[in-house]
C-alpha positions as CSV (number, residue, x, y, z in Angstrom):
1,M,-35.4,-72.9,1.7
2,T,-37.3,-69.6,2.2
3,A,-37.1,-66.6,-0.1
4,V,-34.9,-64.7,2.4
5,D,-32.4,-67.6,2.5
6,E,-32.3,-67.7,-1.3
7,R,-31.5,-64.0,-1.6
8,T,-28.8,-64.3,1.1
9,A,-27.2,-67.3,-0.6
10,A,-27.3,-65.5,-4.0
11,A,-25.8,-62.3,-2.7
12,P,-22.0,-62.1,-3.4
13,A,-19.7,-62.2,-0.5
14,A,-18.1,-58.9,0.6
15,P,-14.6,-58.4,-0.5
16,P,-11.9,-59.1,2.1
17,V,-10.9,-55.4,1.9
18,L,-14.4,-54.2,2.8
19,K,-14.6,-56.8,5.6
20,A,-11.3,-55.6,7.0
21,K,-12.5,-52.0,6.9
22,R,-15.7,-52.8,8.7
23,D,-13.9,-54.8,11.3
24,S,-11.3,-52.1,11.9
25,G,-13.9,-49.4,12.4
26,G,-13.6,-47.3,9.2
27,G,-10.4,-48.6,7.8
28,Q,-8.1,-46.2,9.7
29,D,-4.8,-47.7,10.9
30,R,-3.9,-47.0,14.5
31,A,-0.3,-46.6,15.5
32,G,1.0,-49.1,18.1
33,W,2.9,-48.4,21.3
34,V,6.2,-48.7,19.5
35,T,5.4,-45.8,17.2
36,Y,4.3,-43.6,20.0
37,T,7.4,-44.5,22.0
38,I,9.6,-43.5,19.2
39,L,7.7,-40.2,18.6
40,W,7.8,-39.3,22.3
41,G,11.5,-40.2,22.5
42,T,12.3,-38.0,19.5
43,T,10.2,-35.2,20.9
44,L,12.0,-35.3,24.3
45,L,15.4,-35.5,22.5
46,F,14.7,-32.2,20.7
47,I,13.1,-30.5,23.7
48,A,15.9,-31.4,26.1
49,P,18.4,-28.7,24.9
50,F,15.8,-26.0,25.2
51,Y,14.7,-27.2,28.7
52,Y,18.4,-27.3,29.9
53,M,18.9,-23.8,28.5
54,L,16.0,-22.7,30.7
55,V,17.5,-24.5,33.7
56,A,20.9,-22.9,33.1
57,A,19.4,-19.5,32.6
58,S,17.5,-19.6,35.9
59,R,20.4,-20.6,38.2
60,P,23.7,-19.2,39.3
61,M,26.8,-20.2,37.3
62,A,28.3,-22.0,40.4
63,E,25.3,-24.4,40.6
64,M,25.7,-25.3,36.9
65,N,29.4,-26.4,37.4
66,V,28.6,-29.1,40.0
67,F,28.0,-32.7,39.3
68,P,25.3,-33.8,38.8
69,P,23.9,-30.5,37.5
70,P,20.5,-29.4,38.7
71,L,17.6,-30.6,36.5
72,L,14.9,-28.2,37.7
73,P,14.6,-24.4,37.0
74,G,15.8,-22.1,39.7
75,P,14.7,-18.7,40.9
76,D,17.3,-16.5,39.2
77,L,15.8,-16.4,35.7
78,F,14.7,-12.7,35.7
79,R,17.9,-11.6,37.5
80,N,20.1,-13.3,34.8
81,I,17.9,-11.8,32.1
82,A,18.4,-8.3,33.7
83,T,22.1,-8.9,33.9
84,A,22.2,-9.8,30.2
85,I,20.3,-6.7,29.3
86,D,22.7,-4.6,31.4
87,Q,25.8,-6.1,29.8
88,Q,24.5,-5.7,26.2
89,N,21.8,-3.7,24.6
90,I,19.6,-6.8,24.0
91,G,16.5,-4.7,23.3
92,L,18.2,-2.9,20.4
93,A,19.7,-6.1,19.2
94,L,16.2,-7.7,19.1
95,V,14.7,-4.8,17.2
96,N,17.6,-4.8,14.7
97,S,17.4,-8.6,14.2
98,L,13.6,-8.3,13.8
99,V,13.9,-5.6,11.2
100,V,16.7,-7.3,9.3
101,S,15.1,-10.7,9.3
102,S,11.7,-9.4,8.3
103,I,13.0,-7.3,5.4
104,I,15.2,-10.2,4.2
105,T,12.3,-12.7,4.5
106,A,9.8,-10.5,2.6
107,A,12.3,-9.6,-0.1
108,T,13.5,-13.2,-0.5
109,V,10.0,-14.7,-0.8
110,L,8.9,-12.0,-3.3
111,F,12.0,-12.1,-5.5
112,C,12.5,-15.8,-5.4
113,T,8.9,-16.5,-6.2
114,L,9.2,-14.1,-9.2
115,A,12.4,-15.8,-10.4
116,G,11.0,-19.2,-9.8
117,F,7.9,-18.4,-11.8
118,A,10.1,-17.0,-14.6
119,F,12.5,-20.0,-14.7
120,G,9.7,-22.6,-14.3
121,K,6.9,-21.4,-16.4
122,L,8.0,-18.7,-18.8
123,R,9.8,-19.3,-22.1
124,F,12.7,-16.9,-22.9
125,R,16.1,-17.1,-24.6
126,G,18.9,-18.1,-22.2
127,R,16.6,-19.4,-19.5
128,N,18.6,-22.6,-18.9
129,V,21.9,-20.8,-19.0
130,L,20.8,-18.2,-16.4
131,F,19.3,-20.9,-14.2
132,G,22.5,-22.9,-14.4
133,I,24.5,-19.8,-13.4
134,T,22.2,-19.2,-10.5
135,L,22.7,-22.8,-9.2
136,G,26.4,-22.4,-9.7
137,T,26.6,-19.6,-7.2
138,M,25.5,-22.1,-4.5
139,M,28.8,-23.8,-4.9
140,I,30.8,-20.8,-4.0
141,P,31.7,-20.7,-0.2
142,P,30.4,-17.6,1.5
143,S,33.8,-16.9,3.1
144,L,35.3,-16.2,-0.3
145,A,33.0,-13.3,-0.8
146,V,33.6,-11.6,2.5
147,V,36.5,-9.4,1.5
148,P,35.0,-8.0,-1.8
149,L,31.6,-7.7,-0.2
150,Y,33.0,-5.7,2.7
151,S,34.9,-3.5,0.3
152,I,31.7,-2.7,-1.7
153,M,29.8,-1.9,1.5
154,A,32.7,0.4,2.7
155,D,32.8,2.2,-0.6
156,L,29.0,2.7,-0.4
157,G,29.4,4.0,3.1
158,L,27.2,1.3,4.5
159,A,29.7,-0.5,6.8
160,G,28.3,-0.7,10.3
161,D,24.8,0.0,9.1
162,L,21.9,-2.6,9.0
163,S,21.6,-2.2,5.3
164,S,25.0,-3.8,4.8
165,V,23.4,-7.0,6.3
166,V,20.1,-6.7,4.3
167,L,21.3,-5.9,0.8
168,P,23.5,-9.1,0.2
169,S,20.6,-11.3,1.3
170,L,17.6,-10.0,-0.6
171,V,17.6,-13.0,-2.9
172,T,19.1,-16.5,-2.6
173,A,19.9,-19.1,-5.2
174,F,18.4,-21.8,-2.9
175,G,15.1,-19.8,-2.8
176,V,15.0,-19.5,-6.5
177,F,15.6,-23.2,-7.0
178,F,13.0,-24.1,-4.2
179,M,10.2,-21.9,-5.6
180,R,10.9,-23.0,-9.2
181,Q,10.6,-26.7,-8.3
182,F,7.5,-26.0,-6.2
183,L,5.7,-24.0,-9.0
184,I,6.6,-26.6,-11.6
185,Q,4.6,-29.2,-9.7
186,A,1.9,-27.0,-8.1
187,L,1.0,-24.5,-10.9
188,P,-0.9,-26.1,-13.9
189,D,-0.1,-24.6,-17.3
190,E,-3.8,-24.5,-18.0
191,L,-4.3,-21.7,-15.5
192,L,-1.6,-19.6,-17.1
193,E,-3.2,-20.1,-20.5
194,A,-6.6,-19.1,-19.2
195,A,-5.1,-16.0,-17.7
196,R,-3.4,-15.1,-21.0
197,M,-6.7,-15.6,-22.9
198,D,-8.4,-13.3,-20.5
199,G,-5.9,-10.6,-21.3
200,A,-3.8,-10.7,-18.1
201,T,-0.3,-9.4,-18.2
202,S,2.6,-11.4,-16.7
203,L,2.6,-9.3,-13.6
204,R,-1.2,-9.6,-13.2
205,T,-1.0,-13.3,-13.7
206,F,1.8,-13.5,-11.1
207,W,-0.2,-11.5,-8.5
208,S,-3.7,-13.1,-9.1
209,V,-2.8,-16.7,-10.1
210,V,0.8,-17.6,-9.1
211,L,1.0,-16.0,-5.6
212,P,-2.1,-17.8,-4.2
213,I,-0.9,-21.1,-5.4
214,A,2.7,-20.5,-4.2
215,R,1.6,-19.6,-0.7
216,P,2.4,-23.0,1.0
217,G,5.8,-23.1,-0.6
218,A,6.4,-19.4,0.2
219,A,5.6,-20.1,3.8
220,V,8.2,-22.8,4.0
221,L,10.8,-20.5,2.3
222,A,9.8,-17.7,4.7
223,M,10.4,-19.8,7.8
224,L,13.7,-21.1,6.5
225,T,14.8,-17.6,5.5
226,F,13.8,-16.0,8.7
227,M,15.6,-18.5,10.8
228,T,18.7,-18.2,8.7
229,A,18.7,-14.4,8.9
230,W,18.0,-14.4,12.6
231,N,20.8,-16.9,13.4
232,D,23.3,-15.4,10.9
233,F,26.5,-14.6,12.8
234,F,29.5,-14.6,10.4
235,W,28.7,-11.7,8.2
236,P,26.9,-9.4,10.8
237,V,29.8,-9.7,13.2
238,I,32.2,-8.5,10.5
239,T,30.1,-5.6,9.2
240,L,28.4,-4.4,12.4
241,N,29.7,-3.2,15.7
242,S,28.6,-3.5,19.3
243,S,26.8,-0.1,19.2
244,N,24.4,-1.3,16.6
245,P,24.3,-5.1,16.9
246,T,22.0,-7.9,15.9
247,V,21.1,-10.6,18.4
248,Q,24.0,-12.9,17.5
249,V,26.5,-10.1,17.6
250,A,25.2,-9.1,21.1
251,L,25.3,-12.7,22.3
252,N,28.9,-12.9,21.1
253,N,29.9,-10.2,23.5
254,L,27.7,-11.4,26.3
255,G,29.1,-12.9,29.5
256,S,32.6,-11.9,28.6
257,G,35.4,-12.0,31.1
258,Y,38.1,-14.3,32.4
259,V,35.5,-16.8,33.3
260,P,32.3,-16.5,31.0
261,D,29.1,-16.4,33.0
262,T,27.2,-19.4,31.6
263,A,23.9,-18.4,33.3
264,V,23.9,-14.9,31.8
265,I,24.8,-16.3,28.3
266,M,22.0,-18.8,28.5
267,A,19.6,-16.1,29.6
268,G,20.5,-14.0,26.6
269,T,20.3,-17.0,24.3
270,L,16.8,-17.8,25.7
271,I,15.7,-14.2,24.8
272,G,17.1,-14.6,21.3
273,T,15.4,-18.0,20.7
274,L,11.9,-17.0,21.6
275,P,11.1,-15.0,18.4
276,V,12.1,-18.0,16.2
277,L,9.8,-20.3,18.2
278,V,6.9,-17.8,17.7
279,V,7.5,-17.7,13.9
280,F,7.5,-21.5,13.8
281,V,4.2,-21.7,15.7
282,L,2.6,-19.0,13.5
283,L,3.7,-20.6,10.2
284,G,3.5,-24.3,11.4
285,R,0.3,-25.0,9.5
286,Q,1.5,-23.4,6.3
287,I,4.8,-25.3,6.6
288,V,3.1,-28.7,6.8
289,G,0.8,-27.7,3.9
290,G,3.7,-26.7,1.8
291,I,5.6,-29.9,2.5
292,M,2.5,-32.0,1.7
293,A,1.8,-30.0,-1.5
294,G,5.4,-30.5,-2.7
295,A,5.2,-34.2,-1.9
296,V,2.0,-35.0,-3.8
297,K,1.8,-34.6,-7.6
298,G,-1.3,-34.1,-9.7
């Protein structure tokens, strides 16, 4: 036996795990055709309503009432959009919804992050009681607060104004709970102690330490809040009127008549859906990062 053979025989065999990694080309598992089939099927299932909304918005109403209905977009999309804009002030409604949703989103993220930081990391008397009361408000149905809330807005002279939609939604109990749980996991106590040793105040610590760490969770909360505010119908349709509507209030009055024009309603709905899709695309990476940060401890 040569020296090379002796060294080969003396060398320990590679562990099965390492062999498997070398054999699989780096140890990365590859999804099979079943996984891809399920993913593509789920994707098509969620895209189908949006696609059919586009088809219905681009064809006359008479063509959508036949069986089987058309499956390809038609040539009347811009005409139906123009009709929707003529029937309701969609442009004003879009601007109003954008203003209302943006203010509510910014205020909710800021105030809920502040409250979540206080409830999660600061020690003060009555903290658990106040947090329990905050969670208790989530159990109250929103419909019970409509009458007193409208009375307050009417007494303040805000009924019919956009501020009557903004003020009741500046902070939410869900947002406080969400940011508290996120900061408990994502914000180490050592960073707060280091900031205090450097002489930073609570507000300085919040601005320089807490906000950068809370950014993934805040992005998730921002997306959820924006979508909720944009799609809110119950309270805006009560406090606003057709002369100063949000998108949902304008869509409620769209295509009205003895026989509602489905094509015009779908065209208006298409316009109202696009901003939400844009927000999701812009915040998609932060949303995934926030979900992953919340799912992994340590």
